KOLPAFI-400844 format. One record per residue (C-alpha): y, x, z; residue in three letters. Coordinates in steps of 0.1 Angstrom, whole numbers, plus 5000, padded with zeros to 4 digits. Layout:
// residues N
YXZALA...
// end
This chain:
// residues 339
136055718355MET136356088345SER134855918309GLY137555688309ILE140155908318ALA139156198291LYS139555918262SER143255848277ILE144156188285PHE142656408263GLY145156678266THR144956728300THR143957088313GLN142657158347GLN144757448361THR143157488395GLY141257388422THR142657308457GLN140357338490THR140657158522ALA138857278553THR138057078583GLN136857258613SER135557148647ILE138357098671ASP138657408692PRO138657198727MET135457018716LEU133757348701LYS132557448739PRO131157118746TYR129357098711VAL127857438713GLU126557358751PHE124957008740GLY123157218712LEU121857528736GLU121157218762GLU118957018736ALA117357348722LYS116357438763ARG114957088769LEU112957118734TYR111557418746GLN110857348783ASN110356958783PRO110856778815THR107756638826PRO107256258826TYR107456058858ALA105056198881PRO104655848897PHE102955568886GLN104855338864THR103755008868TYR102754798896VAL098854778906SER097454438922PRO098354418961SER095254378986GLU095854018991ALA096353928955THR092854118948THR091153948973SER092653598960ALA091553698925LEU088253768938SER088053448960GLY088853228930ILE086553418906GLU083453388931GLN084652998934ARG085152918901ALA081353078893MET079752878917ALA081552558914GLY082352298938SER079452128955PRO081351828965LEU081951768925LEU078451828919ARG077351548945SER080251308932ALA078951358899GLN075351248908GLU076350978929GLN078050848902SER075550888875GLN073250658895LYS075850388899THR076450418866ILE072950378857SER072550058877GLY070150208903GLU071850048932TYR071849688919LEU068049648921SER068549618960GLY070249728990ASN068349909019PRO070549729043PHE070049389026PHE067449259051GLN069449359082GLY072449179067ALA069848869061PHE068548879094GLN071848889114ALA073048599092ALA069948359099THR069548459132ARG071648179145PRO069847919124LEU066647999133GLU067647979172GLN068547669166GLN065647539147PHE063547649178GLY066047429200GLN065347119177ASN061947149177ILE062147169215MET064246829216ASP062046639193ILE058646739213ARG060546639245SER061846329235LYS058446209216LEU056446329249SER058846089271SER057945819243ALA054045869247GLY054145999211ARG053446329214TYR051446459187GLY052046129165SER052646139127GLY056246109135ALA056346429152GLN054846599124THR057546449102GLY060646509124LEU059346899125GLU058646899087GLY062046789078ARG063747049104ALA061647329089ALA062747229054GLU066247249065GLY065847589081LEU064247689052SER066947589026THR069647719046ALA068248049050MET067548019009SER071147989006ASP072348229028ILE070248489010ALA071348358977GLY074748428990LYS074148799001LEU072648888970ALA075148768950TYR077848938968GLN075749268970ASN075549248931TYR079049178928SER080249428946ASP077849708929GLU078749568898ARG082449658909THR081749998916ARG079250058883GLN082549948864GLU084750198887SER082450508884ALA082450438845ILE086150468846ASN086150768864ASN083450928845ALA085651088819ALA087851268849ALA084451378865LEU083351548834SER086651678828GLN086551858862ALA083852098850ASP086352258831TYR088752348860ASN086552578874ASP086452758836LEU090252738834SER090752928871LYS087953178860LEU089753218829LEU093453258845ALA091753548869VAL090053718834GLY094053718820THR095653858852THR093454128854ARG093754188818GLU097554228823GLY096954478849TYR094854678826ASP097254648800GLN099954758819ALA098055068828ALA097355158792ILE101055098783ALA101755388803ASP099055618794ALA100355558758ILE103955608772ALA103055938791ARG100956088757TYR104155998732GLN106456128756TYR104756478757GLU104156498722MET106156808707PRO107156568677GLU108956348699SER110456648715ARG111456798683LEU112956468670SER115156448700THR116356778692PHE117056698659LEU118956438666SER121056618687GLY121656868662VAL122656658634TYR124856418654ASN126756698665ALA130356698652PRO130756988625GLY133157108599GLY133756988561SER135157148531GLN136456928502THR137757028467SER140156898446GLN141256968409PRO144657068400ILE146056918366TYR148757028346GLY150856738344ASN151456378364PRO148856188342LYS145956438350GLY147056418389GLU146856018384ALA143356058367LEU142356258403GLY143455908420THR141155708394ALA138255948405ALA139055838442GLN139455508431VAL136155538416GLY134455658449ALA135955428469THR134555138449LEU136254778460ALA139954818464LEU142954598461PHE143554538425SER145554198428ASP148954198406VAL150854048441ASN149754358459THR151154638435LYS154654708420GLN156154978395ASN153254878374ILE152955078339VAL150355048314LYS148655418305VAL145955308283GLY142955088281SER138955088283LEU136355058254PRO135954698267ASN139454618264GLY140554618299LEU144254758302ASN144555068327LEU147755138347TYR149655358371THR151255178400PHE152055198435GLU151054928466TYR153854738480LYS155054848512ASP153254578533GLU149854698518PHE150255078520LYS148555118551ASN145554868540HIS142255058537PRO141854878507LYS145155038493ALA147055378499GLY150255548493HIS151555748464GLY150655698425LEU147755498422GLN145555448388PHE143355138382GLY143254788364VAL144454468372MET142154168389ALA143353888374GLN142454088340GLU139154198349VAL137953838360GLU138453718325LYS136353998313VAL133654078341ILE134253808370PRO131353938390GLU133254258395ALA136354078413VAL136053888448SER138353758472LEU139153918503ASP139453798536LYS143253808534SER143253628501GLY143853868477TYR141554018448LYS139654338447VAL137654488420VAL134254638426ASP134954968401TYR131155018399SER130654728372TYR133454918354LEU
// end
């Protein structure tokens, strides 16, 4: 803005400089000095890190439980191994070829038939003996037919028992096949428990490492120095600003223009201004004005009191549209960095 202003106010002469000094509030100064002294003292004589352990170690119960789970997981379940072996025999059909209890079941089923057969033979012999035909061909025929009936009945029973045994074993075989995937997956249960134990122990080890790192970083001189300097840089301090004094009112407006440039985004909407007077133009054709903000805008952060110097947003929008934006209040502002 200073180059623009020179082109407009070429004859303006600076007559002096006005300097404003801002000091720390006397009421705050003792506290600031005390705070800095304390920061210096803490830097030179740091407080030791917590003398106690800052993380939780596993309890005796947790340690015992983890050890027990680990041993069981590594040994595996004997019940699972037995179940898998029996399932393998069933699936392979080992029990389809015979049942060690088949003979006992067969004998129990045929015992009444054998007893009845013996009784029938005795009856045949008794009757034929009374008739004087004991030892005849008729006796041989009757006993042969009785023996044939017994053989047929026993064969039928054996067939039914064998069929039922085969059918039952096939059902168990199919069931074992269906359960095979679950039994196979059960092998990984122990591995999962072992992995959980390892993860838990690694978590405790990581907590111990984190504690050691924190202690190391806390005691590093660089960390103490950073804390000390942070307190110094953030302490309130005094400041001094200088503003040129010009020999004519237009030059004073130029000072206001410089402030405009530093603030960058200000209300430039013509609807926020009054007492507008054109005083020149920029090389790009934009007009420059002196003006005052209307009373309802003077206290706004993007406005101000007294004579102002600048452009009109509506005119800038036609030449450099990217320099103009709409404030949330609904009025246009100009970013002077684009000019």
